[in-house]
Every structure is written in structure tokens, then in C-alpha cells.
C-alpha positions as a Python dict, from the first residue, in 0.01 Angstrom:
ca = {
    (1, 'X'): (0, 0, 0),
    (2, 'X'): (318, 257, 111),
    (3, 'X'): (417, 239, -299),
    (4, 'X'): (96, 316, -441),
    (5, 'X'): (-3, 611, -218),
    (6, 'X'): (333, 773, -211),
    (7, 'X'): (445, 1003, -460),
    (8, 'X'): (837, 947, -338),
    (9, 'X'): (998, 628, -263),
    (10, 'X'): (1294, 442, -263),
    (11, 'X'): (1460, 242, -456),
    (12, 'X'): (1174, 208, -676),
    (13, 'X'): (1250, -121, -874),
    (14, 'X'): (1079, -41, -1172),
    (15, 'X'): (1360, 259, -1216),
    (16, 'X'): (1650, -20, -1161),
    (17, 'X'): (1448, -219, -1403),
    (18, 'X'): (1450, 7, -1701),
    (19, 'X'): (1803, 67, -1626),
    (20, 'X'): (1866, -277, -1735),
    (21, 'X'): (2012, -358, -2067),
    (22, 'X'): (1748, -633, -2192),
    (23, 'X'): (1568, -719, -2478),
    (24, 'X'): (1265, -560, -2386),
    (25, 'X'): (1300, -150, -2352),
    (26, 'X'): (1131, -81, -1984),
    (27, 'X'): (984, 281, -1898),
    (28, 'X'): (1172, 383, -1551),
    (29, 'X'): (880, 613, -1344),
    (30, 'X'): (1013, 893, -1416),
    (31, 'X'): (993, 883, -1783),
    (32, 'X'): (619, 785, -1740),
    (33, 'X'): (562, 1041, -1545),
    (34, 'X'): (695, 1272, -1795),
    (35, 'X'): (417, 1135, -2039),
    (36, 'X'): (138, 1150, -1802),
    (37, 'X'): (235, 1521, -1704),
    (38, 'X'): (97, 1602, -2077),
    (39, 'X'): (-280, 1482, -1957),
    (40, 'X'): (-526, 1731, -1825),
    (41, 'X'): (-528, 1701, -1451),
    (42, 'X'): (-863, 1672, -1443),
    (43, 'X'): (-898, 1335, -1590),
    (44, 'X'): (-732, 1208, -1299),
    (45, 'X'): (-1042, 1347, -1075),
    (46, 'X'): (-1300, 1137, -1287),
    (47, 'X'): (-1448, 810, -1189),
    (48, 'X'): (-1532, 733, -1554),
    (49, 'X'): (-1191, 793, -1713),
    (50, 'X'): (-1051, 411, -1856),
    (51, 'X'): (-720, 391, -1930),
    (52, 'X'): (-556, 110, -2135),
    (53, 'X'): (-192, -10, -2137),
    (54, 'X'): (-190, -225, -2474),
    (55, 'X'): (174, -332, -2441),
    (56, 'X'): (202, -347, -2053),
    (57, 'X'): (549, -478, -1944),
    (58, 'X'): (638, -362, -1583),
    (59, 'X'): (318, -203, -1533),
    (60, 'X'): (465, 78, -1431),
    (61, 'X'): (214, 392, -1639),
    (62, 'X'): (-65, 150, -1442),
    (63, 'X'): (81, 209, -1178),
    (64, 'X'): (166, 556, -1198),
    (65, 'X'): (-209, 664, -1311),
    (66, 'X'): (-322, 467, -1021),
    (67, 'X'): (-140, 704, -804),
    (68, 'X'): (-291, 979, -945),
    (69, 'X'): (-655, 851, -914),
    (70, 'X'): (-620, 735, -542),
    (71, 'X'): (-557, 1123, -504),
    (72, 'X'): (-743, 1250, -732),
    (73, 'X'): (-1049, 1066, -637),
    (74, 'X'): (-1016, 1122, -259),
    (75, 'X'): (-1346, 1340, -177),
    (76, 'X'): (-1566, 1160, -451),
    (77, 'X'): (-1473, 839, -286),
    (78, 'X'): (-1343, 908, 50),
    (79, 'X'): (-1322, 514, 148),
    (80, 'X'): (-955, 423, 44),
    (81, 'X'): (-1062, 64, 6),
    (82, 'X'): (-1362, 141, -205),
    (83, 'X'): (-1142, 386, -420),
    (84, 'X'): (-896, 128, -492),
    (85, 'X'): (-1171, -141, -543),
    (86, 'X'): (-1332, 128, -870),
    (87, 'X'): (-991, 198, -967),
    (88, 'X'): (-860, -99, -1030),
    (89, 'X'): (-1176, -280, -1123),
    (90, 'X'): (-1359, 10, -1333),
    (91, 'X'): (-1034, 194, -1465),
    (92, 'X'): (-749, 51, -1524),
    (93, 'X'): (-684, -198, -1780),
    (94, 'X'): (-374, -415, -1964),
    (95, 'X'): (-260, -595, -2232),
    (96, 'X'): (88, -779, -2128),
    (97, 'X'): (350, -830, -2397),
    (98, 'X'): (416, -1190, -2236),
    (99, 'X'): (356, -1428, -1993),
    (100, 'X'): (601, -1300, -1746),
    (101, 'X'): (552, -878, -1786),
    (102, 'X'): (194, -1006, -1723),
    (103, 'X'): (305, -1143, -1332),
    (104, 'X'): (536, -823, -1364),
    (105, 'X'): (271, -572, -1425),
    (106, 'X'): (-2, -765, -1171),
    (107, 'X'): (281, -760, -868),
    (108, 'X'): (344, -382, -975),
    (109, 'X'): (7, -254, -958),
    (110, 'X'): (-198, -508, -739),
    (111, 'X'): (105, -590, -528),
    (112, 'X'): (64, -951, -595),
    (113, 'X'): (134, -1137, -910),
    (114, 'X'): (-159, -1346, -866),
    (115, 'X'): (-485, -1072, -798),
    (116, 'X'): (-708, -1309, -645),
    (117, 'X'): (-511, -1386, -380),
    (118, 'X'): (-491, -1247, 6),
    (119, 'X'): (-175, -1039, -100),
    (120, 'X'): (-356, -793, -368),
    (121, 'X'): (-453, -414, -270),
    (122, 'X'): (-795, -531, -426),
    (123, 'X'): (-940, -853, -486),
    (124, 'X'): (-1045, -1051, -829),
    (125, 'X'): (-1205, -1371, -889),
    (126, 'X'): (-960, -1506, -1112),
    (127, 'X'): (-557, -1486, -1149),
    (128, 'X'): (-550, -1185, -1429),
    (129, 'X'): (-715, -897, -1285),
    (130, 'X'): (-739, -652, -1584),
    (131, 'X'): (-406, -734, -1719),
    (132, 'X'): (-449, -1009, -1939),
    (133, 'X'): (-226, -1190, -2097),
    (134, 'X'): (-319, -1441, -2457),
    (135, 'X'): (-82, -1666, -2621),
    (136, 'X'): (-155, -1601, -2903),
    (137, 'X'): (27, -1785, -3246),
    (138, 'X'): (105, -1639, -3604),
    (139, 'X'): (-93, -1574, -3874),
    (140, 'X'): (133, -1723, -4174),
    (141, 'X'): (102, -1645, -4489),
    (142, 'X'): (420, -1687, -4739),
    (143, 'X'): (641, -1701, -4453),
    (144, 'X'): (542, -1411, -4301),
    (145, 'X'): (290, -1247, -4054),
    (146, 'X'): (-5, -1117, -4204),
    (147, 'X'): (-10, -893, -3915),
    (148, 'X'): (334, -779, -3795),
    (149, 'X'): (543, -946, -4078),
    (150, 'X'): (754, -1158, -3842),
    (151, 'X'): (946, -1443, -4018),
    (152, 'X'): (791, -1780, -3955),
    (153, 'X'): (1162, -1902, -3988),
    (154, 'X'): (1217, -1704, -3667),
    (155, 'X'): (895, -1738, -3459),
    (156, 'X'): (705, -2022, -3544),
    (157, 'X'): (835, -2204, -3197),
    (158, 'X'): (528, -2464, -3123),
    (159, 'X'): (395, -2410, -2762),
    (160, 'X'): (734, -2408, -2588),
    (161, 'X'): (847, -2065, -2606),
    (162, 'X'): (714, -1747, -2669),
    (163, 'X'): (541, -1650, -3002),
    (164, 'X'): (559, -1274, -2946),
    (165, 'X'): (261, -1287, -3159),
    (166, 'X'): (130, -939, -2968),
    (167, 'X'): (-203, -921, -2901),
    (168, 'X'): (-282, -575, -2948),
    (169, 'X'): (-163, -581, -3311),
    (170, 'X'): (-308, -944, -3358),
    (171, 'X'): (-684, -873, -3349),
    (172, 'X'): (-917, -893, -3672),
    (173, 'X'): (-1147, -809, -3432),
    (174, 'X'): (-1199, -547, -3162),
    (175, 'X'): (-1509, -474, -3088),
    (176, 'X'): (-1464, -635, -2736),
    (177, 'X'): (-1245, -336, -2683),
    (178, 'X'): (-1437, -44, -2884),
    (179, 'X'): (-1711, -166, -2613),
    (180, 'X'): (-1519, -46, -2306),
    (181, 'X'): (-1451, 281, -2467),
    (182, 'X'): (-1114, 397, -2346),
    (183, 'X'): (-1038, 760, -2309),
    (184, 'X'): (-677, 728, -2277),
    (185, 'X'): (-433, 450, -2481),
    (186, 'X'): (-55, 504, -2337),
    (187, 'X'): (205, 260, -2311),
    (188, 'X'): (585, 176, -2451),
    (189, 'X'): (489, -58, -2701),
    (190, 'X'): (751, -348, -2853),
    (191, 'X'): (1017, -185, -3151),
    (192, 'X'): (1040, -451, -3387),
    (193, 'X'): (1060, -834, -3477),
    (194, 'X'): (1324, -1012, -3679),
    (195, 'X'): (1190, -1042, -4094),
    (196, 'X'): (1444, -1292, -4166),
    (197, 'X'): (1652, -1109, -4346),
    (198, 'X'): (2065, -1112, -4403),
    (199, 'X'): (2176, -1090, -4090),
    (200, 'X'): (2028, -863, -3801),
    (201, 'X'): (1788, -771, -4039),
    (202, 'X'): (1441, -672, -3860),
    (203, 'X'): (1078, -488, -3954),
    (204, 'X'): (912, -202, -3663),
    (205, 'X'): (624, -277, -3601),
    (206, 'X'): (584, -11, -3291),
    (207, 'X'): (348, 196, -3563),
    (208, 'X'): (123, -90, -3536),
    (209, 'X'): (-6, -11, -3216),
    (210, 'X'): (-28, 326, -3261),
    (211, 'X'): (-224, 252, -3586),
    (212, 'X'): (-424, 2, -3394),
    (213, 'X'): (-530, 218, -3064),
    (214, 'X'): (-615, 553, -3304),
    (215, 'X'): (-904, 265, -3449),
    (216, 'X'): (-1061, 224, -3103),
    (217, 'X'): (-1122, 622, -3087),
    (218, 'X'): (-978, 719, -2739),
    (219, 'X'): (-986, 1088, -2623),
    (220, 'X'): (-597, 1054, -2549),
    (221, 'X'): (-342, 821, -2680),
    (222, 'X'): (34, 845, -2534),
    (223, 'X'): (289, 683, -2668),
    (224, 'X'): (683, 627, -2621),
    (225, 'X'): (875, 486, -2974),
    (226, 'X'): (1167, 523, -3165),
    (227, 'X'): (1202, 840, -3390),
    (228, 'X'): (1360, 692, -3683),
    (229, 'X'): (979, 752, -3835),
    (230, 'X'): (1073, 1104, -3839),
    (231, 'X'): (1229, 975, -4163),
    (232, 'X'): (1015, 656, -4306),
    (233, 'X'): (1208, 343, -4376),
    (234, 'X'): (1142, -35, -4400),
    (235, 'X'): (728, -31, -4348),
    (236, 'X'): (744, 320, -4189),
    (237, 'X'): (662, 533, -4521),
    (238, 'X'): (295, 564, -4486),
    (239, 'X'): (283, 605, -4105),
    (240, 'X'): (549, 890, -4138),
    (241, 'X'): (270, 1033, -4403),
    (242, 'X'): (-9, 962, -4134),
    (243, 'X'): (142, 1072, -3853),
    (244, 'X'): (325, 1410, -4033),
    (245, 'X'): (-58, 1485, -4136),
    (246, 'X'): (-223, 1417, -3882),
    (247, 'X'): (-324, 1739, -3687),
    (248, 'X'): (-445, 1590, -3370),
    (249, 'X'): (-64, 1568, -3245),
    (250, 'X'): (-78, 1812, -2967),
    (251, 'X'): (298, 1747, -2820),
    (252, 'X'): (629, 1597, -2946),
    (253, 'X'): (887, 1579, -2754),
    (254, 'X'): (1201, 1432, -2902),
    (255, 'X'): (1536, 1296, -2771),
    (256, 'X'): (1822, 1251, -2998),
    (257, 'X'): (2033, 1050, -2717),
    (258, 'X'): (1747, 717, -2638),
    (259, 'X'): (1997, 668, -2387),
    (260, 'X'): (1845, 1001, -2238),
    (261, 'X'): (1535, 818, -2205),
    (262, 'X'): (1633, 432, -2168),
    (263, 'X'): (2014, 453, -2010),
    (264, 'X'): (2027, 66, -2054),
    (265, 'X'): (1972, 74, -2411),
    (266, 'X'): (2128, 192, -2734),
    (267, 'X'): (1971, 321, -3030),
    (268, 'X'): (2020, 517, -3335),
    (269, 'X'): (1832, 802, -3372),
    (270, 'X'): (1676, 844, -3028),
    (271, 'X'): (1319, 820, -2912),
    (272, 'X'): (987, 1033, -2829),
    (273, 'X'): (683, 1035, -2725),
    (274, 'X'): (360, 1199, -2842),
    (275, 'X'): (11, 1361, -2717),
    (276, 'X'): (-266, 1253, -2941),
    (277, 'X'): (-613, 1386, -2869),
    (278, 'X'): (-907, 1319, -3076),
    (279, 'X'): (-1075, 1691, -3021),
    (280, 'X'): (-733, 1898, -3114),
    (281, 'X'): (-663, 1997, -3412),
    (282, 'X'): (-383, 2243, -3510),
    (283, 'X'): (-19, 2292, -3489),
    (284, 'X'): (209, 2078, -3254),
    (285, 'X'): (433, 2165, -2995),
    (286, 'X'): (737, 2015, -3096),
    (287, 'X'): (1041, 2005, -2817),
    (288, 'X'): (1381, 1908, -2840),
    (289, 'X'): (1577, 1751, -2511),
    (290, 'X'): (1944, 1739, -2542),
    (291, 'X'): (2133, 1700, -2210),
    (292, 'X'): (1892, 1858, -2001),
    (293, 'X'): (1795, 2167, -2216),
    (294, 'X'): (1421, 2194, -2397),
    (295, 'X'): (1362, 2386, -2693),
    (296, 'X'): (1014, 2419, -2773),
    (297, 'X'): (855, 2576, -3076),
    (298, 'X'): (487, 2556, -3217),
    (299, 'X'): (506, 2429, -3569),
    (300, 'X'): (289, 2206, -3825),
    (301, 'X'): (466, 1857, -3857),
    (302, 'X'): (369, 1849, -4230),
    (303, 'X'): (597, 2137, -4348),
    (304, 'X'): (827, 1899, -4539),
    (305, 'X'): (805, 1539, -4652),
    (306, 'X'): (1069, 1471, -4406),
    (307, 'X'): (1015, 1604, -4078),
    (308, 'X'): (1299, 1817, -3904),
    (309, 'X'): (1359, 1747, -3566),
    (310, 'X'): (1586, 2073, -3474),
    (311, 'X'): (1342, 2358, -3404),
    (312, 'X'): (1636, 2579, -3464),
    (313, 'X'): (1719, 2466, -3773),
    (314, 'X'): (1404, 2505, -3938),
    (315, 'X'): (1459, 2876, -4042),
    (316, 'X'): (1781, 2843, -4153),
    (317, 'X'): (1665, 2556, -4396),
    (318, 'X'): (1337, 2756, -4491),
    (319, 'X'): (1579, 3056, -4601),
    (320, 'X'): (1807, 2773, -4784),
    (321, 'X'): (1547, 2583, -4956),
    (322, 'X'): (1315, 2856, -5071),
    (323, 'X'): (1562, 2957, -5328),
    (324, 'X'): (1607, 2656, -5572),
    (325, 'X'): (1378, 2415, -5680),
    (326, 'X'): (1596, 2129, -5717),
    (327, 'X'): (1812, 1940, -5527),
    (328, 'X'): (2030, 1642, -5472),
    (329, 'X'): (1796, 1347, -5378),
    (330, 'X'): (1805, 1365, -5762),
    (331, 'X'): (2161, 1363, -5825),
    (332, 'X'): (2254, 1098, -5562),
    (333, 'X'): (2187, 722, -5669),
    (334, 'X'): (1967, 477, -5512),
    (335, 'X'): (2119, 158, -5311),
    (336, 'X'): (2311, -66, -5554),
    (337, 'X'): (2441, 213, -5845),
    (338, 'X'): (2558, -69, -6029),
    (339, 'X'): (2334, -395, -5958),
    (340, 'X'): (2613, -555, -5775),
    (341, 'X'): (2477, -686, -5381),
    (342, 'X'): (2735, -594, -5097),
    (343, 'X'): (2834, -956, -5083),
    (344, 'X'): (2896, -961, -5450),
    (345, 'X'): (3240, -1178, -5482),
    (346, 'X'): (3553, -1000, -5675),
    (347, 'X'): (3666, -1167, -6011),
    (348, 'X'): (4003, -1176, -6132),
    (349, 'X'): (3955, -999, -6483),
    (350, 'X'): (3670, -733, -6603),
    (351, 'X'): (3560, -383, -6451),
    (352, 'X'): (3745, -227, -6178),
    (353, 'X'): (3507, -271, -5916),
    (354, 'X'): (3565, -74, -5542),
    (355, 'X'): (3352, -328, -5282),
    (356, 'X'): (3422, -234, -4888),
    (357, 'X'): (3649, -73, -4758),
    (358, 'X'): (3933, -337, -4655),
    (359, 'X'): (3874, -505, -4952),
    (360, 'X'): (3922, -186, -5173),
    (361, 'X'): (3957, -201, -5571),
    (362, 'X'): (3909, -552, -5723),
    (363, 'X'): (3726, -676, -6016),
    (364, 'X'): (3335, -729, -6121),
    (365, 'X'): (3250, -942, -6410),
    (366, 'X'): (3167, -704, -6688),
    (367, 'X'): (2794, -935, -6751),
    (368, 'X'): (2695, -838, -6386),
    (369, 'X'): (2774, -458, -6413),
    (370, 'X'): (2411, -288, -6467),
    (371, 'X'): (2531, 57, -6605),
    (372, 'X'): (2125, 189, -6690),
    (373, 'X'): (2242, 510, -6489),
    (374, 'X'): (2527, 584, -6686),
    (375, 'X'): (2741, 641, -6421),
    (376, 'X'): (3055, 387, -6546),
    (377, 'X'): (3234, 601, -6775),
    (378, 'X'): (3217, 932, -6574),
    (379, 'X'): (3450, 1086, -6244),
    (380, 'X'): (3208, 948, -5962),
    (381, 'X'): (3244, 1059, -5591),
    (382, 'X'): (3151, 719, -5383),
    (383, 'X'): (3050, 729, -5008),
    (384, 'X'): (2966, 467, -4787),
    (385, 'X'): (2572, 431, -4693),
    (386, 'X'): (2638, 415, -4349),
    (387, 'X'): (2856, 714, -4306),
    (388, 'X'): (2823, 760, -3940),
    (389, 'X'): (2816, 392, -3856),
    (390, 'X'): (2873, 317, -3464),
    (391, 'X'): (2735, 726, -3366),
    (392, 'X'): (2398, 699, -3231),
    (393, 'X'): (2386, 984, -3021),
    (394, 'X'): (2285, 1248, -3242),
    (395, 'X'): (2314, 1554, -2968),
    (396, 'X'): (2662, 1503, -2987),
    (397, 'X'): (2856, 1663, -3344),
    (398, 'X'): (2807, 1448, -3640),
    (399, 'X'): (3050, 1374, -3855),
    (400, 'X'): (2971, 1233, -4223),
    (401, 'X'): (3220, 1235, -4510),
    (402, 'X'): (3582, 1248, -4481),
    (403, 'X'): (3914, 1157, -4734),
    (404, 'X'): (3902, 830, -4514),
    (405, 'X'): (3532, 689, -4562),
    (406, 'X'): (3505, 825, -4968),
    (407, 'X'): (3601, 758, -5289),
    (408, 'X'): (3710, 939, -5636),
    (409, 'X'): (3611, 672, -5914),
    (410, 'X'): (3758, 727, -6219),
    (411, 'X'): (3572, 656, -6566),
    (412, 'X'): (3508, 267, -6620),
    (413, 'X'): (3507, 202, -6226),
    (414, 'X'): (3216, 77, -6076),
    (415, 'X'): (3089, -17, -5726),
    (416, 'X'): (2958, -268, -5468),
    (417, 'X'): (2607, -178, -5274),
    (418, 'X'): (2878, -76, -5003),
    (419, 'X'): (2889, 273, -5157),
    (420, 'X'): (2620, 482, -5333),
    (421, 'X'): (2704, 752, -5619),
    (422, 'X'): (2701, 1084, -5472),
    (423, 'X'): (2752, 1284, -5777),
    (424, 'X'): (2889, 1166, -6166),
    (425, 'X'): (3053, 1388, -6401),
    (426, 'X'): (3276, 1455, -6698),
    (427, 'X'): (3557, 1621, -6551),
    (428, 'X'): (3804, 1507, -6280),
    (429, 'X'): (3772, 1853, -6169),
    (430, 'X'): (3403, 1827, -6133),
    (431, 'X'): (3398, 1577, -5935),
    (432, 'X'): (3656, 1753, -5697),
    (433, 'X'): (3444, 2075, -5696),
    (434, 'X'): (3093, 1887, -5641),
    (435, 'X'): (3341, 1656, -5323),
    (436, 'X'): (3453, 2013, -5182),
    (437, 'X'): (3041, 2148, -5167),
    (438, 'X'): (2908, 1830, -5013),
    (439, 'X'): (3241, 1836, -4774),
    (440, 'X'): (3099, 2164, -4641),
    (441, 'X'): (2960, 2197, -4283),
    (442, 'X'): (2647, 2385, -4404),
    (443, 'X'): (2594, 2077, -4689),
    (444, 'X'): (2597, 1817, -4387),
    (445, 'X'): (2389, 2027, -4168),
    (446, 'X'): (2125, 2028, -4420),
    (447, 'X'): (2191, 1642, -4436),
    (448, 'X'): (2133, 1635, -4088),
    (449, 'X'): (1813, 1730, -4058),
    (450, 'X'): (1690, 1448, -4205),
    (451, 'X'): (1923, 1138, -4030),
    (452, 'X'): (1775, 966, -3758),
    (453, 'X'): (2017, 664, -3783),
    (454, 'X'): (2361, 582, -3957),
    (455, 'X'): (2248, 528, -4302),
    (456, 'X'): (2269, 852, -4509),
    (457, 'X'): (2131, 754, -4842),
    (458, 'X'): (1926, 952, -5129),
    (459, 'X'): (1667, 1064, -4937),
    (460, 'X'): (1876, 1236, -4664),
    (461, 'X'): (1980, 1499, -4987),
    (462, 'X'): (1591, 1616, -5014),
    (463, 'X'): (1703, 1962, -4844),
    (464, 'X'): (2033, 2012, -5052),
    (465, 'X'): (2025, 2241, -5293),
    (466, 'X'): (2176, 2108, -5672),
    (467, 'X'): (2416, 2404, -5773),
    (468, 'X'): (2393, 2232, -6110),
    (469, 'X'): (2768, 2341, -6236),
    (470, 'X'): (3020, 2282, -5973),
    (471, 'X'): (3270, 2521, -6167),
    (472, 'X'): (3473, 2566, -5872),
    (473, 'X'): (3659, 2485, -5490),
    (474, 'X'): (3339, 2562, -5221),
    (475, 'X'): (3379, 2626, -4891),
    (476, 'X'): (3157, 2739, -4603),
    (477, 'X'): (3211, 3122, -4621),
    (478, 'X'): (3096, 3096, -4974),
    (479, 'X'): (2761, 2917, -4891),
    (480, 'X'): (2719, 3162, -4568),
    (481, 'X'): (2752, 3447, -4832),
    (482, 'X'): (2520, 3304, -5099),
    (483, 'X'): (2269, 3132, -4852),
    (484, 'X'): (2259, 3461, -4640),
    (485, 'X'): (2348, 3276, -4310),
    (486, 'X'): (2372, 3469, -4024),
    (487, 'X'): (2671, 3464, -3760),
    (488, 'X'): (2454, 3311, -3518),
    (489, 'X'): (2294, 3045, -3763),
    (490, 'X'): (2673, 2979, -3888),
    (491, 'X'): (2783, 2913, -3504),
    (492, 'X'): (2497, 2710, -3472),
    (493, 'X'): (2582, 2472, -3796),
    (494, 'X'): (2960, 2474, -3648),
    (495, 'X'): (2832, 2309, -3341),
    (496, 'X'): (2631, 2093, -3471),
    (497, 'X'): (2900, 1875, -3722),
    (498, 'X'): (3210, 1736, -3646),
    (499, 'X'): (3518, 1845, -3803),
    (500, 'X'): (3666, 1628, -4115),
    (501, 'X'): (4012, 1672, -4064),
}
């Protein structure tokens, strides 16, 4: 009881669990309360408000909501036990992601993993209370789950192991949940599942939880998810478009460094949580968080096709792109610029080909080289598709391209998928001029506005103007003059981009 009634208690086992490095990303009580603070206070003073956590793990959201309701309903339901019974039976509901987390969540909320026991602070007739877990199986269609896209080769495990077929996103019929008319849906959903691709290929699934929650038509929806959706990516293009155009999102809080929210986990691109409000229609309050500093701005998320996450960068980007109609996302190549995969094996003779850096320049068979884009007989600037591999905290100065990780490929040379072609030109002079342009901090700053992972590909160049003619060496001083970048703006740009020397 002391855990539920007190707003300060130490140590808190859920804080300890949230700091562990684990396959499941657990939310700390502090972050859970930051998210709950976005709701109007009066919602915790109503005995009719219903809350759902559709992906409960530790039960932290339900527990922190319970503490607020216990305080908020004290006048309307003076008797403490009557108040507890009402809150736990009528207002708080959860769907656990695994059998183990169902027990942990019940222990956190009811003070007993079996809410029908004498130790539960509110007695139920069964062992689940209002936190249920159903061990569903995936529905396989051509080797993939039709609901979440998980690979049958990875998750068709029989009855001896967890299927990770999360109930909330594997329901064809939501009528049972719709009838309950939840006012608030809040949670931290699982982020991804293996899709059976090469290496550690995984498919994001957190967006399915957001989409499913919206179908229940709550008054408020709050979820904490990776920030990678800002730039789209595998399976996220439609979700990104929907989110950016959804004017029901009242607030978006974005952390560039994932570890600021989840100290035990390192995930490139950061994390964000948002408040979606059914009866709101307008601009979004965007909050940038980095090293304890918060910068707020009210703006529409769909101002551009790719979301600019930094409020301080918006005015700089606007100033530059309004001068141009053509951008480098049309010049930079797609993946596999010559049709050769990363694991393509060198041959003894043929067309000179750049492989991964440790292999260098070898040969590819002429019959395997696709020159549809007509890059082969030009001077080409090559760059790795993951130039910032190893950096996950984008709150620190970010490095992109430098002499050591780029190549100038001569006419007659090609490359594998390990590289992308940033530009192809008729002369060596042009390609070197173009390289000087790409290496400027201003250009790399424009790239940074679209980057939420270690990959930098064609789509990330959507804010970089194509100058068309590259007849001189470019410096940051040149670009600042060309684009009317102020001293204050330059100092901000300089602070965000690492030196290449």
C-alpha cells in the first residue's frame, strides 16, 4: 500500500529494471510520469475515466496512474478500500506482452502477481485481474505473419517458447475492446521483430500498436517509440505520412540520445513520445531534448515530407530551400548503383570495382555490372551508405564524410552496394569541386536534419540544393554568403557537425 499511496519511495524496483540492458525496453517511473503529465489533471479526478496499456511490461504506467487516481478520487470516494476496488476493477486495464511481464505487471499494480490472493490490495475472482495475457500464435502467409510481418523461420516455435504474437496487434476484431470505450491508451510497445532477412534484419512493429490504438478512438493516446519514423524506412513510409499529417498530435517530445530515456539501451536515432488528442486539431508543440536542455516550438509536422526534428534548424532550412527547385536526392544514386550486392564476390578480371573498404579495388564480371544509370564512364564520388556507423547519440556533433571513408572512382570503375554514388561527372575537376561542396559543414548540416539512423541514403539529400554547375571549390564561407546564413546560425551549424580532419 505504501508504494501506491506515496509519490516518493526509494528504492523503486521499476527504476532499477528500467536501467537494465535487455531485449525488452522497460520504461522508468520518471519517464512514465513525464508522459502522464501531458494529460489534463482533471482526468485523474473522474471515476469514469478508463485507461489501457496495450503493451504492458512492468506495469509502470498503470501503477503511476493508480497513484494519481488514488489521490484524485479521495473526495468522491472517501473510503480507501472502496476507492482502490473501483480504480483497479473499473478504470485500469492492461494487455501484457509476455506471460512473465503479465506477472510482473500484476505484482506492480496489485502488489501480488495473483490478484485473487489474500495479498492483493484489491481482490479479483481470477488470477489475471484486469491485466491479461493470451499466448497467441502468428498467422503465417507465405512465411510471414499477416499481422506483424514476423518471419515464420524465426517465430514458429510450437508451444515451448514465447511466440511474440502480441495480442493487441494480432486481433482481427476489436469489438470487445471498443465496447470498453477507453479514454486513455498509453504505453511503450515492442519495437521490432526479426523478418528473416540477411544478418540481423528486423521489421519495425511499434507503428502497428499506434495504428491499432487509434482504431479504438480514445480521447487521448500517448506512446513512446523510436524516432526513426521521422524519416520513414522499412515498413514506416505510410506510418510517417499519416503521423506527419495528423493534426490531432498536440505534443511531440523528442530525445536525440536514446540513452537519455532508456539508460541501458543503445538505439540509433533516439526516442520520442507524443500526445494524440481526439478533439484537438492544430499545430504541434515540438520539444527537443538534449543533455537536460529543452527547446520548444509550435509548428506543423507536415511542413516538409521529412520531419525536421530540430526546432533551431527549421528557419535555416526554410531560408535555403526556398531559393531552389532541384535537390541532390535526384542526383544521388539508389542502393546497388551497379546492381552488385554487398556480398558480391570479386573475380580475377573484368571491370574494376570498389568493394567494402577492407577489400578495396578488385574486379567484377562485366556481365554482372548494370550501367542503366550511365555512371560507369564518368568520374564518381562514392560514399558508404552508413557513414556514421557507430554513432547513436545525434545530440553530439555528427561526422559524415571525410577522406578516409569516401572514394573518387575513375571512368570505367564501378562499386558494390557497400557504396552509393553521390554524384557522377564528365571531368575530374567537377567531381573534386562537388566533393568540396559535400564536405562543407553547411551541406552536412542539411543532411543531419533528415538523419535518424546510421544510414545516409538518397532520401536524406532532400534539403541539399543541387547547384547544377560545379565549377569551383566550395567552402563554408562561400555557402554562408550564398545563402545569407547569419553568424549565430553558423555557430549553431558548426556546433552540430564534427570536423572531418
